[in-house]
N, C-alpha and C positions, 0 to 999 in steps of 0.2 A: 020740805016744800021750798024754803028760802033758797037752800043749796041748789035744788034742781033748777030754779029760776036763773041762778048765777051761772051754772054750767051751761044751760041752754043758750044764754046770751053770749057767753065766751065762745061757744061752739060756732057762732056765726062770724066771728073775727076771721077775715080772709088771710090766707098764708101770705107772709111778707108784710103784714100791717100789724100795728099795735094799737091798743086802746088803754084808757086809764081806768083805775079802780073806780073813779068817779063816774066814768062813762058806764061801767057795768051797773053801778048803784042806780043811776038815772034810767037806764034801759029796763031794769026790772021794776021800776016804779017806787024806789026806795032811795031818793036822792042823798039822804044823810048817812046812808049805810055803806060808805066806802070801806071802812075798816072790816065791817062784818063780811062784805064781799071778799076782801083779801083773806080774812080767816077761812071762809068756805073754800076758796082756791087752794089754800094750804093743805086742806084735807082732801083734795080732789081725788076720788077713787078711779076716775076715768082718764088717766094721764094720756093714754094713746088717742083718746077721742076728743078730750076737751083740752084745747091748746092754752092752758093757763100761763105759759111762759109769754104769751102775747099781751098780757096785762101788765102795765108798768105804772109808775106814779105819775101824777100830772106834771110834775116838774122835769120829767124826761129821764129820771134815774130809774134803775131796774126794779127797785122794791124787793120783796121777798120771794123765796121759791123753796118749796119743801126739799128739793134735791140739791140746793145750794146755789149760790150766785154764779159760780163759774159754769155750771151746767146751764143755767138760764141764759147767760151770755152766749154760750156756745150754741144753744138751740136758736137763738135770735140771729147770730151771725150766719147760721146755716140757712137761714131764710133771707139773707142779705138785708137784714135790718140793722141800721147804724143807729146808735143811741148817743144822746149828748152826754158828755162826761161833765158831771157836776160835782163840786167839792161839798165837804160837809157830811 
């Protein structure tokens, strides 16, 4: 149930835009569940329909991705999304 809410929220992120894990958690009514939302996205069985690559950290860094950071960056770039480069 929790995962399906996460996938439904993320499915509404328009192409070419990103949202934070915090945004996802707030959107599903669980504002403290940022990490849980990220974990759900890491197990996303609907890769083609749920654009989990459009969810990044609040600080602008990419966060995790089941297919690897390079793949996530490539998908974001293919949508003309520029990310802030942060150290750390």
